[in-house]
C-alpha positions as CSV (number, residue, x, y, z in Angstrom):
1,M,84.9,16.7,100.3
2,E,87.6,16.7,102.9
3,F,90.1,19.5,103.2
4,S,93.6,18.9,104.6
5,P,95.0,21.4,107.1
6,P,97.5,23.9,105.7
7,L,101.0,22.7,105.5
8,R,103.1,24.3,108.2
9,F,106.8,24.5,108.5
10,P,108.3,22.8,111.5
11,L,108.9,25.7,114.0
12,S,112.6,24.8,113.9
13,S,112.8,25.6,110.2
14,V,111.4,29.1,110.6
15,P,114.5,31.3,111.3
16,E,114.6,33.6,114.3
17,G,114.9,36.5,111.9
18,F,111.9,35.6,109.7
19,G,109.9,38.7,110.8
20,T,112.9,41.0,110.3
21,T,113.6,39.5,106.9
22,L,110.0,39.9,105.8
23,R,109.9,43.5,107.1
24,D,113.1,44.4,105.4
25,A,112.0,43.0,102.0
26,R,108.7,44.9,102.3
27,K,110.4,48.2,103.2
28,A,113.0,47.7,100.4
29,R,110.1,48.0,98.0
30,G,108.6,51.0,99.9
31,W,105.5,49.0,100.7
32,T,103.2,49.3,103.6
33,Q,102.0,46.1,105.4
34,A,98.6,46.7,103.8
35,R,100.0,46.8,100.3
36,L,102.0,43.6,100.9
37,A,99.0,41.9,102.3
38,A,96.8,42.9,99.3
39,A,99.5,41.8,96.9
40,A,99.8,38.4,98.7
41,G,96.1,38.0,99.2
42,I,96.4,37.8,103.0
43,K,95.2,40.0,105.9
44,R,97.3,43.0,107.0
45,E,97.2,41.6,110.5
46,T,98.9,38.4,109.3
47,V,101.8,40.5,107.9
48,A,101.9,42.5,111.2
49,H,102.0,39.3,113.4
50,L,104.7,37.7,111.3
51,E,106.9,40.8,111.3
52,A,106.4,41.3,115.0
53,Q,108.2,38.0,115.7
54,R,111.4,40.1,115.9
55,L,110.0,41.8,119.0
56,R,109.3,38.7,121.0
57,S,111.6,37.2,123.6
58,P,113.1,33.8,122.9
59,E,110.8,32.3,125.6
60,E,107.6,33.5,123.9
61,P,105.9,31.2,121.4
62,R,106.3,32.3,117.8
63,R,103.6,32.2,115.2
64,R,104.4,29.7,112.5
65,P,103.4,30.7,109.0
66,A,101.6,28.3,106.8
67,A,103.6,27.3,103.7
68,D,101.0,28.9,101.5
69,T,101.5,32.2,103.3
70,V,105.2,32.1,102.9
71,F,104.7,31.2,99.2
72,R,102.3,34.1,98.7
73,L,104.6,36.6,100.5
74,Q,107.6,35.4,98.4
75,A,105.7,35.7,95.2
76,A,104.3,39.2,96.1
77,L,107.8,40.4,97.0
78,D,109.4,38.7,93.9
79,L,111.7,36.5,96.1
80,M,113.0,33.1,95.3
81,P,111.8,30.1,97.3
82,G,113.9,29.9,100.4
83,E,114.6,33.6,100.8
84,L,112.2,33.8,103.7
85,V,112.5,30.3,105.0
86,Q,115.8,28.7,103.9
87,T,114.6,25.1,104.6
88,W,111.6,25.4,102.2
89,P,110.1,21.9,102.2
90,E,108.7,22.1,98.7
91,W,110.7,21.1,95.7
92,S,111.6,23.8,93.3
93,P,113.6,23.5,90.1
94,I,117.3,23.8,90.3
95,G,119.1,25.0,87.2
96,L,117.2,25.6,84.0
97,S,115.9,22.2,83.2
98,T,112.2,23.2,82.9
99,P,110.4,25.9,80.9
100,G,109.3,27.5,84.1
101,A,112.9,27.7,85.5
102,R,114.1,29.1,82.2
103,S,111.2,31.7,82.2
104,R,112.2,32.8,85.7
105,A,115.9,33.1,84.6
106,R,114.8,35.2,81.5
107,R,112.6,37.4,83.6
108,R,115.3,38.1,86.1
109,E,117.9,38.6,83.3
110,L,115.7,41.3,81.9
111,G,115.1,42.8,85.3
112,L,111.4,42.4,85.1
113,S,109.2,41.8,88.2
114,L,107.0,38.8,88.5
115,K,103.9,41.0,88.8
116,R,104.8,43.1,85.7
117,V,105.4,40.0,83.5
118,A,102.2,38.3,84.8
119,S,100.2,41.5,84.1
120,T,101.6,41.8,80.6
121,A,100.9,38.2,79.8
122,G,97.4,38.4,81.2
123,I,97.8,35.9,84.0
124,S,98.0,36.2,87.8
125,A,101.4,36.7,89.6
126,A,100.5,33.5,91.6
127,T,100.0,31.5,88.4
128,L,103.3,32.7,86.9
129,S,105.1,32.0,90.2
130,R,103.8,28.4,90.3
131,F,104.7,28.0,86.6
132,E,108.2,29.2,87.3
133,R,108.5,26.7,90.1
134,D,107.3,23.9,87.8
135,I,104.2,23.0,89.7
136,R,102.8,20.6,87.1
137,F,99.2,21.8,86.9
138,E,100.4,25.3,86.0
139,T,103.0,24.1,83.4
140,K,100.3,21.9,81.8
141,S,97.6,24.6,81.8
142,L,99.9,27.3,80.4
143,F,101.5,25.2,77.6
144,D,99.2,22.3,76.8
145,A,96.2,23.2,74.7
146,G,95.7,19.5,73.9
147,P,97.2,17.0,71.4
148,G,98.4,18.8,68.3
149,A,96.9,22.1,69.3
150,G,100.1,24.0,69.8
151,P,100.9,26.6,72.5
152,T,98.0,28.2,74.3
153,P,97.3,31.9,74.0
154,A,98.6,32.4,77.5
155,A,101.9,30.7,76.5
156,E,102.2,33.0,73.5
157,A,101.5,36.1,75.7
158,L,104.0,35.0,78.3
159,A,106.7,34.5,75.6
160,R,106.1,38.0,74.2
161,A,106.2,39.5,77.7
162,L,109.6,37.9,78.1
163,G,110.8,39.3,74.8
164,F,110.5,36.1,72.7
165,P,108.9,36.0,69.2
166,D,106.7,33.0,70.2
167,A,106.2,30.3,72.8
168,K,108.4,27.8,71.0
169,A,111.4,30.1,71.2
170,Q,110.8,30.6,74.9
171,V,110.6,26.9,75.6
172,N,113.8,26.2,73.7
173,W,115.8,29.1,75.2
174,R,118.8,27.8,77.1
175,E,117.2,24.3,77.1
176,H,120.5,22.6,77.1
177,D,122.4,24.8,79.6
C-alpha cells in the first residue's frame, strides 16, 4: 500500500499572522498549548512551532502546516474552514445545501460547541466536523444504514443533540433556504 505525502498549503497561502491567529484563538478559550494539542490530536511542540512563526523575521523560513494539521486545529478550536488559512484549498459547503452545512448552522444557532454536540451524539469531534463540511464518507456513514433501513443510530443521536425530534426533521430543517 502506498501512502501519499500530506497535503501542504503553498507557503504563499499561509498568512504572515498564522501563528498569532492560532495563539489568539487558543488563548481566547483559555487553553494551554498542551490542551489544544490534545484536542487536535497533534504534538504540543507542533502547536508551539506554529505559534512561534510570529517571532521569526521575514527572512527566516516559516514552517508550513499540513492541511490535516490546520483542519485538526480548526475543529478543536471550533473555527470555520478558512479562519486560520483564508485560502483553504479544500471545498467546503457554502450556504445550507447539505445536511452537514445545515447541522453546523443549527449548532452555531444554538451556541453549542462542536465538541459538546459530538460528545452528546456519541461521535468524535473530527467526525462531526467532517460531516459538517460534507466530506462524503462521513455523510454516508452517519445517515446511510443501507437501502430502506432508515437513519442510523448516530444520525438519530446527532438530531437529538441539535434539538430535533428525529433525524428526518434535522435533514429537512431549512432544506430550501
